[in-house]
N, C-alpha and C positions, 0 to 999 in steps of 0.2 A: 643239776647245774642251771644257773639262771640264764635263760635265753631271751625271753620276752616278758612283757609286763602283763599281769592279770588285769581284768577290768577294774577291780578295786584299786589297784596301784595306779592305773591310768587316771581314774577319777581324782585320786589323791594328789597326783602331780600335775593335774590339769593338762598341759600340752605335751608332756613327754609320752611318746608312743612306743618307743623301742630302744633297747640298748644292746650292744653286741656282748656276747659271752666272752670271758677271758680266752677261751680256746679259739674262738673266731678271730679275735683281735690278734692273738699271737701267731696264728697260722696265715695271716694276711701278707701279701706282698709289701704293703706299706710298712708293717711292723718290721719285717725282715730288712727292708731298705733303711729304716731308722736305726736299727741295731748295727748294721754295717757301717753307717755314717759315724755312729758313736765310737766304734772300734778304729776305723781308718782315720778319722779326723779329730779324735780326742774330745768328742762332744758328750753331753749327758742329756740327750733329748728323751723325754718320757711320753709326752702327749702330742697330739696332732698340732696344736697351736705352737708348741715349741719348734716342731719341724717346719711349719709354715713361716714362722718368724725368721728362722735361720735361712730359709730358701730365698726370701725377698731381701734379706740383708747381705746375702752372698750370692748374687745372681750368677756370676760366672762359675763359682764352685758348684752351685746346685746343678746347673745344666750339664756340667762336666760329669757329675755323678749320675745323672739320668742317662747320659750317653753310655756310661759303663753298665748301668743296671739293665738297660734294654738290650744290651748285646748287639748293637747295630752292626750290620755287615758293611764293610767298607774296604776299598782297595788302597786308600791312602788316608792317613790320619790328618788331623787339623793342626795348625800352628798356634792358634789361640781360639778361645771359646767365643768371645765377642769383643769387637773393637771399642765400643762405647755403649754401655747399658743405658745411658741417659739420652741417647740420640734416637729421637722418634720424629719422623720416619728415617730410615736409612742405616740403622745399626747392622753391621755385618757379623754373621754367625758362622762359627766353625770354618773359618777361612783355611783354604788349602786341602780340605777333606774332599775325597772323591767317593761317591757311592751311587747306588741306584735304588729308587723307591720300590720298584716291582721285585727286585731281588730280595729285599727285606720282607716283603709279603709272601714270597715264595721260598722262604728259607727251609720250610718243611716240604718234603717230597715223598711222603710215605703213604701207607694205606689207611691212615686215620681219615675220617670224614671231614672234608673242608666245607662243603656247601650242601645244605638241604633246601631244595626249592619246593614251595607249596603254592600252587595256584588255586584261585577261588573255584575253578572248575574241577577240583580234585586231582589235578596233575601233581605228582610227587616225583622228584628226581634227586639223586645224590651224586656228588663228585668227591672222590678222595683227593688228598693233596697231590698224589701222583697224577691223577686224571687232570686236575687243574693245571699242573705244570705243563703237561703234554699239550692240552688244548691251547694254552696261552702261547706255547712255543710255536704251534702251527699257525696261529693268527699273526703272531709277531713276524714270522718269516714271510707271510703274504703281504703284510704292511710294508716290510722292507723292500720286497720285490716291486711293490707299487711305487716306491720312491719316497716313502715317509722317512723323514730325517729329524734329528733333534730340533725342537722348536716348532715343528708343524703342529697344527691343531687337529685332533680327532674328537668327534662329538658323538654322543649317544642320545637317541630319541627312543627311550626304552623303558619297559617295565622293570621292576626290581627282580631280575632273573640272572642265572649264572652267566649268560653270554655278555651281559653288561659288565660284570666284573672281569671276565676274560678279556674283553676288548680294552678296558681301562688298563689292565696289567700289561697287555701286549703293547699298547701305545706308549706307556711310561717306561717299559723296558728299553725302548729305543730312545727315549728322551723327548717324545712328543708330548704335547700338553692336552689334557683331557677336560672336557666339559660335558655335562649331561642335562637333559630335561626329561620329565616324565611324559608319557604319551597323552595325558589328559590336558597338557598345555595346548592352547589354541595355536593356529598357524601363526598369527601375529606375535604371540608370546614367544614362539620358537625363533621366528625371523628376527625379532627385536634383540634376541640374545646371540644366536649363532651367526646372524648376519654381520654383527660387529667384529667377530673374531675370525671369520673366514676360514672355516675348517677345510682340510683337504679331503677327509674321509668322514662319512657319517654312517653309523650303524643304527638300524631301526627294526623294531618288531613289526610284523604285518598287522598287529592289533593288540588289544588287551581286553581283559574281562572286568566287568563292574556290575554288581548286583544281578548276577546271573546272565548278563548279556555280553555278547562279544561285539566289540567296537573296532572297526577297521581303521588302520592308519594309512592305507595306501593312497587315498585321495588327498589327505593333507600332505603326504610326502611329495606328491607330484607338484603341489604348489610351493612347498618349501624348496625343492630342488630348483624350481623356476626362479625363485627370488634370491637364491644364494649361489651365484655362478662359480664361487671358489671350489665347490664340492666336485671332486674328480671321480669319486666312486661312492655309491650307496650300497651297503651290505644289508640285505633284508633277512631277518631271523624269523622263520615260520613259527608261529605260536598259536594263533586262533585257527589256522588252516595248515594242513600238512603240505599242500602245494599251492601257495598263494599266487594269484595271477599278477605278475609283475611286468606284463608286456607293455603297459603304458608308461612305465618309469624309465627315465634316462640313466645311463651309466650305472646300471644295477647288476648285482650278482647275489645269488642266494648264499646264505651262510655256509651250507654244506659244501658248496663248490669253491669256497674262498680260501680255506686253509691250505698250507703246504706242509707236508711231513718233514719235521725237523726235530730230531730227538734232543738236541741241545740248544738251549737259548743263549743268546749273547746279550748280556746286560751292559748297556753303555755306562761307563763310569763318568759321572758328571759332578759338577760343583754342588756343594750343599744348597746353594741358592738357585740352582737350575729350576726353571718354571715347571710345575707339576700340574696344577689345576687352574682353571679359570672359573671362579664362582661368581654368581650374579646377585646384585642387590635386588630389592623388590621393585624398583622402578618408580619410586614415589614422586620424583620431580622430573621425570622424563624417561628416556631410554634407560634400562637397567645398567648400573655400573658394572664393569667387568673387572673383578678383583683377581690379579695374578698372584698365585701363592707358590712358595718354594717347596721342592721335594723334601729336603732335609728338615725344614721347619715344620711342615705338616706331620711328617713321620715322627719326629721326636716328641712333638707336642701331643699328638694323639696316642702314642705309645705310653707316655706318662699318664694320661688320663685313663686309659684302658688298664694298664698294669697296676698302677698305684691307687688311683681313686675308685676304679670299678672293681679292682681285685680280680681281673680276668686271668684265668689260668688255662693251660693246655686242655684240661679235662672238661672245661666249660662248654656249654651250648648257648650261644648269644643270639638273641633276636631283637631287632628294632623295627617297629612298624613305620616304614618310611617309603617314600618314592625316590626316584633318582633325581628329582628336582630339588631335594632338600639336603642340606649338609650332613644330616644324620646318616645318609647313605654312605658318604665318604668316610665318616667316622666308623660306621659298622664294618666296612671292608677292611679297615686297618686291624681289626681283630685277627685277621689271618697272620699277622706278624707274630702273634703269640701262640699260633697253632691251634686256636679254638675252632669249634664247629659253628659256622654261621647259618642261621635259618633266614631264608629270603621268602617274602610273601608278596604275591600280586593279587589285588582284588579289594573288595569291600570287607572290612573286618566284622560286619554284622550280617554277612551272608554265608550260609543260608539261615543261620540263627545268630542272635546277638552274642552267644557265647562261643562262636566259631574259633576265635584265637586261643581260648582256654582249652578247648579240646586238643588243639595243636600243641599247647604247652605240655599237656599230659602225654600225648603221643610221642613227641620228640624229646621229652625230658629236658625242656629248656630250663636253664639255671639262672640266666639273666635276661629279663624281659623289658623292652623299652617301648614307650608309647608317648601319647600326648595327653594333657589335661582334658581336652575335648572328648577323647575316647573314654577316659575314666568317668567323666560326668555322664556321658551317654549310657555307659554300663549301669551306673547307679540309678539313672532315671528309668532304665528299662527293667530294673529289679533283678539284675543278674547277680548271682552269688557264686562266683567261680569256686571258692574254697570248699563249698558244700558238695558241689556236683563232680568235681574233678580231683584227681590225684596230683597235687602240686608240690609233692614232697621234695622234688629236685630244685624248685625255685628258691633262690636265696637273695636275689636283688631285683628290685623293680625301679626302672629309670623313667623319668618323665620330663619332657621339655617341649617348647613351642609356644607356651603361654604360661600364665600363672596357675599353679595348682592350688585349689581352694583348701581351706582348713577342713571343710566337710569331706572333700575327696581324700585328703590325707587319712582321715579316720575311716572312711569307707574301705580303703585298701587294707587296713589292719583288721577291720571287723569282718569283711566279706571276701577277701582274697587270701591273705595269710597273715598270721600274727607274729611270725618270726622271720621276717625278711627285712633287708635294708632298703628303705625307700629313699632313692636319691633323686630329688628334684634338682635339675641342672639347668644352667643358663649361660649362653654365650652367643655365638652367631656365625653366619657364613663367612663374615669378614676374617675371622681367625681360624675357622674350621675347628672350633673347639669351644672351651668353656672358660668363663671367668669365675664362676661359682658353681659348686657341685657337691658330691658326697665323698665320704671317706669311710673305710671299714673300721675305724678306731673309735668313732664317736656315736652318741645317741642321735635319734631322730625326734624332732619336735614338730608338731603340726604347724604348717604355714611357713616353715623356715628351711632354707637350704643349709646343709650341714657346715659348709666351709667355703672359703675362697681357695682357688686353685694354687697348688704349689708353684712357686716361681712367678706368680702373677701379683704384682704390687698394686692391688685394687683399693680404691677409696670411694667414698661418697662425698662429692663436693657440693658446697652451696654455690650460688651464682658468682661468688667472688673468688672461688678456688680454695676455700677453706675446708679441710677434711672434717666430716661429721661422724660421730658415733652415736647410735641410737636415734638418729633422725634421718628423714628422707633426703636424698641428694642424687646428683647425677653420677652414674657409674663411670669412673675413669680408671685408667691404668697408668701409673706414674713411671714405670720402667719398661724398657723394650722387652719383647718376648719373641721366640724364634718363628712363630707362625704368623706374624704380621704380614699383610700383603707386601709383595715386592714393589708393586705399582698397580695402577689401573691401566687397562688396555687403552691404547691411543691417547694417553694423558701425558703428552710429551714433556711438559714442564712440571708435572706433578701437582698442578693447581687443584684438580678435582680430588686427588688423594688428600692433599693438605686440608681442603675445606671440609671433607667428609668427617674428619676425626680431630683435627688440631686447631681449628680456628677459635673454638670456644675457650680452650685453655691451652695457650701456646706450649708446645713441647710435651703435652700430656694427651693421651688417647681418651676422647670422650665418646662413649659408645651409644648413647641415645636411650638408655634405660634409667628409670628411677628406682633406686634401691635404698635399703637401710642395712647397715652393718651393726649388729648388736655388740654389746660389750664382751660377749663370749666368742665373737668371731664368726657367728652365724649370719646368714644373709636373708633378707626379705625382699622379694621383687615386686614392684608395684606396676610393672608394665612399661611399654615403650613410651618414650618422651617425644616421639615424632608421630606422624599421622599414618604409619604403616598399619594396614589391616591384617588381622591374624585369626580368621575364622577356622576353628578346628586345628589350630596350631600351624596352619600353612600361611606363611607371610606373602603378602602381595602389596604392591604399591597402588595408590589411587590413580596415578597417571595411566596405568595400564587399562583400568576400567573406563576412564575418560576417552582414551583413544578408541576403545571398542564401541562405545555408544555414540561416538561421533557419526557412525554410519546410520543411525536411526533418524529418519526425518521427523521434524516437529519439535526437536529438543534444542532450545537456544543455549542453555547452560545447565550445569549440574554440580553437585557436591556429594561426595560419598564418604561415609564415616563408619566406624565400628561402634556398635552399641553393646555394652556388657549385658549379657542375657543368659541366664541359667548356667552360670559358671563357664561360659564360653563368650565368644564375640560373634554377633551377627552383622551382616552388611546391610546398611541402610543407605538408599540412594534417594536424594532429593533432586527434583528436576524443575527447571524453569522452562516453560513451554513457549513456543512461538505464539504470538498473538492469534487468537481464533482457534487454537488447537486445544483439544481436551485430552486428558490422560485416560484413554480407554483401555479395556482389558486386552485388546489386540496390540496396542502400543506396548503395554507392559510385557506381553508375550514376546514381542520383537526385541525389546531391550534384554530380556532374560536369555533369549536365543543367541543374541550377539555375544553376550558375556560368556555363556556356556560354551559356545563354539570357539571364540577367540582367546578366552582366558582359561577357564576351567569350570566344571559344575560346582565346585566348592565356593565360588565367589559370586554366584547368582544372588542378587539382593533378596533379603527376607521381606523388605518393604520398599516400595517405590512410591514416593510422596511428592505431590506437586507443591511448589512454593513460588511466590511472585518475584523473588529476587535472591541472589546469591552474594554473600559478603566477600569483599576483597580488601586487601591492604592498599595503602596509598600507592605502592609500586606495583599494584595489579597482580598480587599473588592471592590465590584462593585460600581462605583461612579455615581449613578442615578442623584444626585443633579447637578453634573457637566454637564451631558448630558442635563438635563432640562434647565440649564442656557444657554447652547449653542443654543438649538433650539428656545429659546426666545431672542436670540441676546444679552444676558447678559454676562459680563466678568466672567471667571472662575479664582478664586483666588487659589494660592498655587498649581500650576501644578507640582511643585517639588515633591509633595507627591504622584504623579502618577507614576506607573510602566511604562506605555506606553502613555505619554501625547499626542503623535502624533495621537492617535486614535480619539481624539476629533474632528479632521478635517473632519472625515467621517459624522459628524452630522450637519455640518455647511451649512446653505443656501440650505436645501433640498427642491426642488420644490414641493414634495408631501405634505409638511406641510403647503402649502399656499392654499390648495384646500380642 
């Protein structure tokens, strides 16, 4: 039976890398869903593109069918699917329905394995679905006793470990709103986020592991508690120490002393659009935007992607290399709703050897593996060939997101990892906690292309005048409402920030900030962000956060930070304008790097720090990062008339430091 392409066939077809066998197609959740639609709705859908076209032309009918297919648990059904699919923002979904997000993720309560935790320090723990339910019930009872009610915020400053999921489920079972940051966020990065949303309770590990070192979080926690007075209780999870010294922390309790024995959970039955998560933007233009997302919207959207596009089933073991500061953590946790086994990992993926994660794939029999293009490129550059060294026979799907996956890395995956897997390069954002373009189990994989647009997502590539393009680069837009759109931005009382974030460019149409191309076959090519967000290693961060951090370093008058495309990833380049009489010494570079490492994260320390005499600004005094980025990539800068000091761009041209 034909499962994958031989080398000869790959060469003959140029970019075609893999095609699913008839058996794989017909055993997929997507195929079953399509056949059920054909029977129940009198359709004759045969291929993915037929299904996609129907889904965007019949938005209400499609999402009603997803509601049925996912088997959502609810106490009260809806009166209508959507009030107006053309209303963005503000469309109301599944009005009248009452449900609970955590109840849907805890629908299985048996002896199957729910979570496998693997720490860099060789810690391994497992929890069954029954264990997960009981642990969550205990924490939820304690949160209730503490006075947590629907709408309160509960936050996590945590590694990707079971207690993070337990706290999220416990909080959302009550109707509290969850937000999280990973422990490698600096103090300012955490305060800039949690300080805005004023959580009542925060859960934090005593530290985390990275490259063989244990790093304590206790001192940062003391500062965070000092700066966020809304926090009534801090729960510390021992991780790097069995008995962490918490004597200096206020309002603190150790995790083992927190829970209350409660064999039965009470799941608050809430509206479909009850707030679930607050996700944060990268902070490009100031403090990060706080995007409030709905319980029902995130649930049905992520279940659609996991069940249909990823073909996740109960017998699968799902892994995504992510931290709790990235939306892929939220996406991964929703795999519990389908009864799969989730693998959680904390640490550096190259420790103690570059192939560490692939040993884990073999040991845990992982069937769906998720990562970033930066990790794939690093594997290739390190000469790692996982398919030769390890038994990857259980692996059937590899997911990649966070930045653009190069053609070279598409091919590396099939040549060096496995030649009979579905490679799903996926693209979306924290804004929707999901994807606009991704994979599907019915179609072939071509190098450099995402397999398809997401079901129910009426995506187009627009030119500057709002004309849809096929086969040409354009701005990624979504022309119809979708359930996981943010309800609002936190503290955005008149909705002005929400409106300007997505709808000012094309009124009534969501503009996402990516440049894409939609091919005539319905596949998608991503060309990267159309704004100035930095994305080293697939981890997004805004330039404003770096500026706020280096403001603490004496001798710097001004600066501009950009991402430089480098070896199939992005590296951070910082240009500094120094105070008169000050020189850029090694000591100053070390101070800058230390500030960014401490306040932001080690991932965002600049690869190069370069002095320049001037920084370019627009006439209304906005720093022009995109223009600088274009210059260092030898691309033309349009509309220099809008610059206050266009001659400053010459200082960034042909810099020899950027070639090494």
